[in-house]
C-alpha positions as CSV (number, residue, x, y, z in Angstrom):
1,X,0.0,0.0,0.0
2,X,1.5,3.3,-1.1
3,X,0.7,6.7,0.5
4,X,-0.1,9.3,-2.1
5,X,-0.6,13.0,-1.5
6,X,-4.1,14.4,-2.0
7,X,-4.1,16.5,-5.1
8,X,-7.5,18.0,-4.7
9,X,-8.7,18.3,-1.1
10,X,-12.4,18.9,-0.7
11,X,-13.3,21.3,2.1
12,X,-16.2,19.9,4.1
13,X,-19.3,22.1,3.9
14,X,-21.0,22.4,7.3
15,X,-24.6,23.7,7.4
16,X,-25.1,27.1,8.9
17,X,-28.0,28.0,11.1
18,X,-30.0,29.3,8.2
19,X,-29.7,26.0,6.3
20,X,-30.8,24.1,9.4
21,X,-33.9,26.4,9.8
22,X,-34.6,26.0,6.0
23,X,-34.5,22.2,6.3
24,X,-36.9,22.3,9.3
25,X,-39.2,24.5,7.2
26,X,-39.2,22.0,4.4
27,X,-40.1,19.2,6.8
28,X,-43.1,21.3,8.0
29,X,-44.4,21.7,4.5
30,X,-44.8,18.0,3.8
31,X,-48.3,17.0,2.9
32,X,-50.2,15.1,5.6
33,X,-50.0,11.9,3.6
34,X,-46.2,12.0,3.8
35,X,-46.4,11.9,7.6
36,X,-47.8,8.3,7.4
37,X,-44.9,7.2,5.2
38,X,-41.7,8.6,6.7
39,X,-39.3,7.1,4.2
40,X,-41.2,8.5,1.2
41,X,-41.6,11.8,3.0
42,X,-37.9,12.1,3.6
43,X,-37.0,11.2,0.0
44,X,-39.4,13.6,-1.5
45,X,-38.5,16.4,0.9
46,X,-34.8,15.8,0.0
47,X,-35.7,16.0,-3.7
48,X,-37.4,19.4,-3.1
49,X,-34.4,20.7,-1.2
50,X,-32.1,19.7,-4.1
51,X,-34.2,22.0,-6.3
52,X,-35.6,19.1,-8.4
53,X,-32.4,19.1,-10.4
54,X,-29.8,16.5,-11.3
55,X,-31.9,13.3,-11.5
56,X,-30.8,12.2,-8.1
57,X,-31.8,12.8,-4.5
58,X,-29.2,14.9,-2.8
59,X,-28.9,17.2,0.2
60,X,-29.3,14.6,2.9
61,X,-28.4,11.0,3.5
62,X,-25.4,8.8,3.0
63,X,-25.1,9.8,-0.7
64,X,-24.2,13.4,0.2
65,X,-22.4,12.5,3.4
66,X,-24.8,14.5,5.6
67,X,-27.1,13.0,8.3
68,X,-30.7,12.4,7.5
69,X,-33.2,14.7,9.2
70,X,-35.0,13.1,12.1
71,X,-38.7,12.1,11.9
72,X,-41.1,14.0,14.0
73,X,-43.8,12.4,16.3
74,X,-47.2,14.0,16.2
75,X,-49.9,13.6,18.9
76,X,-53.3,13.2,17.4
77,X,-56.3,15.3,18.5
78,X,-58.0,12.3,20.1
79,X,-54.9,11.3,22.1
80,X,-54.3,14.9,23.2
81,X,-57.9,15.4,24.3
82,X,-57.6,12.2,26.3
83,X,-54.5,13.6,28.1
84,X,-56.1,17.0,28.6
85,X,-59.2,15.4,30.1
86,X,-57.2,13.2,32.5
87,X,-55.1,16.1,33.8
88,X,-58.0,18.6,34.2
89,X,-60.2,16.1,35.9
90,X,-57.3,15.2,38.3
91,X,-57.3,19.0,39.2
92,X,-61.0,19.0,39.9
93,X,-62.3,20.4,36.6
94,X,-65.2,19.0,34.6
95,X,-63.9,18.4,31.0
96,X,-66.5,18.6,28.2
97,X,-65.7,18.1,24.6
98,X,-67.3,20.7,22.3
99,X,-67.5,24.4,22.0
100,X,-68.8,26.3,25.0
101,X,-68.8,29.8,23.6
102,X,-69.6,31.5,20.3
103,X,-66.4,32.3,18.5
104,X,-66.3,34.1,15.2
105,X,-62.9,32.5,14.4
106,X,-63.5,28.8,15.0
107,X,-65.0,26.3,17.3
108,X,-62.9,25.3,20.3
109,X,-62.2,21.6,20.9
110,X,-63.6,21.5,24.4
111,X,-64.2,23.5,27.6
112,X,-63.6,23.0,31.3
113,X,-65.9,24.0,34.2
114,X,-65.1,24.6,37.8
115,X,-66.8,26.8,40.4
116,X,-69.3,28.0,37.8
117,X,-66.5,29.3,35.6
118,X,-66.1,28.0,32.1
119,X,-62.9,28.1,30.0
120,X,-62.6,27.2,26.4
121,X,-59.9,24.6,25.5
122,X,-58.1,24.2,22.2
123,X,-55.4,21.7,21.2
124,X,-53.5,22.8,18.1
125,X,-52.5,19.7,16.2
126,X,-50.6,19.4,12.9
127,X,-53.9,18.1,11.3
128,X,-55.7,21.3,12.4
129,X,-53.0,23.4,11.0
130,X,-52.9,21.6,7.6
131,X,-56.7,21.6,7.5
132,X,-56.7,25.4,7.8
133,X,-58.7,25.5,11.0
134,X,-56.9,28.7,12.1
135,X,-56.8,30.4,8.6
136,X,-57.0,34.1,9.1
137,X,-56.5,33.8,12.8
138,X,-52.8,32.8,13.1
139,X,-49.4,33.0,11.4
140,X,-49.8,30.7,8.4
141,X,-46.4,29.2,9.0
142,X,-47.8,25.6,9.4
143,X,-46.5,25.4,13.0
144,X,-48.7,24.2,15.9
145,X,-46.5,26.1,18.4
146,X,-46.7,29.4,16.5
147,X,-50.4,29.0,15.8
148,X,-51.0,28.2,19.5
149,X,-49.1,31.4,20.5
150,X,-51.1,33.5,18.1
151,X,-54.4,32.0,19.5
152,X,-53.3,32.7,23.0
153,X,-52.9,36.4,22.1
154,X,-56.3,36.6,20.4
155,X,-58.1,34.5,23.1
156,X,-56.2,35.2,26.3
157,X,-59.0,33.7,28.4
158,X,-58.8,30.3,26.6
159,X,-56.6,27.3,27.5
160,X,-54.6,26.7,24.3
161,X,-52.2,23.8,24.0
162,X,-50.1,22.5,21.1
163,X,-48.5,19.5,19.6
164,X,-44.9,19.5,21.0
165,X,-43.6,17.6,17.9
166,X,-40.6,15.9,19.4
167,X,-38.0,14.3,17.1
168,X,-37.8,10.5,17.0
169,X,-34.2,10.3,18.1
170,X,-34.5,6.8,19.7
171,X,-37.8,5.0,19.2
172,X,-41.3,6.1,18.3
173,X,-42.5,4.9,21.7
174,X,-40.0,7.1,23.6
175,X,-41.0,10.0,21.3
176,X,-44.7,9.3,22.1
177,X,-43.9,9.3,25.9
178,X,-42.0,12.5,25.6
179,X,-44.7,14.2,23.7
180,X,-47.4,13.2,26.1
181,X,-45.4,14.3,29.1
182,X,-44.9,17.7,27.4
183,X,-48.6,18.1,26.9
184,X,-49.2,17.2,30.5
185,X,-46.7,19.8,31.5
186,X,-48.5,22.4,29.4
187,X,-51.7,21.6,31.2
188,X,-50.1,21.8,34.7
189,X,-48.5,25.2,33.8
190,X,-52.0,26.5,32.7
191,X,-53.6,25.2,35.9
192,X,-50.9,26.9,38.0
193,X,-51.4,30.1,36.0
194,X,-55.2,30.0,36.4
195,X,-54.8,29.4,40.2
196,X,-52.5,32.4,40.4
197,X,-54.9,34.6,38.5
198,X,-57.8,33.5,40.6
199,X,-55.9,34.2,43.8
200,X,-55.2,37.8,42.6
201,X,-58.9,38.3,42.2
């Protein structure tokens, strides 16, 4: 084996923070049908990032020498409402699915009742965002977190929660557990805030 000098060294290209954010944005814009087929979604998203040029899929994966983007776990509306119901009922609230008040923007998912007070509840899921439930109300960036923040500003008296969308770094089961725990933390934070506001009168 002979050692030969490298005539043409290739300088590694590391992604900057703008490229990382751009990649995340591309992942957010995948159609809902892609979410059910992660491998197809990653391949098609990579093709889009390559500008649909060159007759090959580049930008991510072993071919380009860069790591593949992680999959994202999404908590469905049904699972989230089950979690919300459990946590609110533990705290002594009555949890009722369905809109409690007339809203010109949209119908809330549910409402909670305690001590003759009623609070509207909304869980912002990726499906709600893609289905345009908050069209004209929120940011339009196809982000449950950003849409939830916008809804909180427009409906400060409502309890608004969002899909935490954790990356599947280990297994889908661990990602599911992390997502559900994050939703439970959101509920507990809201209950603590509500208790503080009530104590202030």
